[in-house]
Steps between C-alpha positions, in 0.01 A plus 500: 500500500122477457323811381122539484445657159174693465447708186145581605643726768471790254122462501480535876382823659780724622571540869303826509210340315485775241640313203664177387867416483481470121399866487795591720731336246327668206507841665871459570560397142300797372701741714823343376396549137388858566828599665709324233318665208501849651866473601591375151328795332699737721824307448461482123412868456779621728752238390463581130549870568807433712639254248476755222658766722798271564577492126479875440819708473397732785709428811251699710237237413716190515660554841173521703367194315815301577469600866133393505580163345786430737295591807187305414678194363740459791267546798294190589133522408388431857708791631350728236153384593556588865645837400200602288248379756652610830757770427416680174165644617674665796804626309350593163141608560382830650300486821162535324570202275630299793167555673316392187707181481436425867125554452479281187403134512807290585442259210493790253824641638665158497386431144622834365829457684546152351427628147738794539781291648476216248461745214806707591708190575413334169538823300874493571520152348280592203723803442803277452311267268384790282845658500653172384236467227571850371876456509462172310371694199763555229629855470393506135139491609542825694682659207233392254227653715690829523567493126125481442460821696360347817565675828652302787154461656352378170791263443452341841123481467469368146825310441714421803248409772279275281807296407641508852178366649521199269843427646404542867154343495618167653688665793208739554275196530729366770488835679120494501500153648749620761257777595223243535713277721642790700150591616549227762731742684217743574367272773777660708292820525177315572339457157305178466610405149515142377793380710370667816151358442647153452680523832185634664285216365760245611518645851124510551419160348813300574522410127801705403611255230177539305510879533854535368449241228210707367709818525787332317265383227361852454848652472599229252188543286546876474866455404409251229219715360716813490796313353286344228334832414833682478653227282209541260547877506871459435431283196238743374735798527802318355638648177631263233878514488528715813729353765482764770744759378756294307393655171702792375 
């Protein structure tokens, strides 16, 4: 099979003449990063709260959290994406807000939907990571905090969570990278993120190999940069003699 490689295709003017294909790729990459970061902030904030709630003695708090985790972890991401984009506005929003959504720019609605869906989906996974990190702490650490007169809130904030985060930092890094990679699913609702832009460039230029090689390289570079940064952070936060909860 002979293939006519042409890496200069990215410098060509787009089919509408308003830009260049390189800018299409960069804009898709920028949108991917924006969605991933915003969804991760939502997932981390919500997931930490849910993870703490799962370790509290209150059954009234634990049961709804367990239900949330089971629902969001066991329904495919693509199905959830369709639900939040097509069904949720009709079922969950009042008529006035539905009109506002219909009048808003489609890209804005799609972007917010993608952030919400990815954030809620990932929060269920973050919840389990945080719960495991908290439960990995020795019981003596809780007792020591209470013996010092700390309230439950203070014990979690100043003692338990700082140690738990050191335990779960590697899996949380993996979850962030999963968010970044899962942004590829949002092309299903029409967002032109990196994967969608790559397919678009390939279709319009006939050089689909070059487009997806560049997209693959961008995904790989981000994964390597994030992984390296988090490994450095893990080493910086490491405590001498601490082995993630094995101490008494």
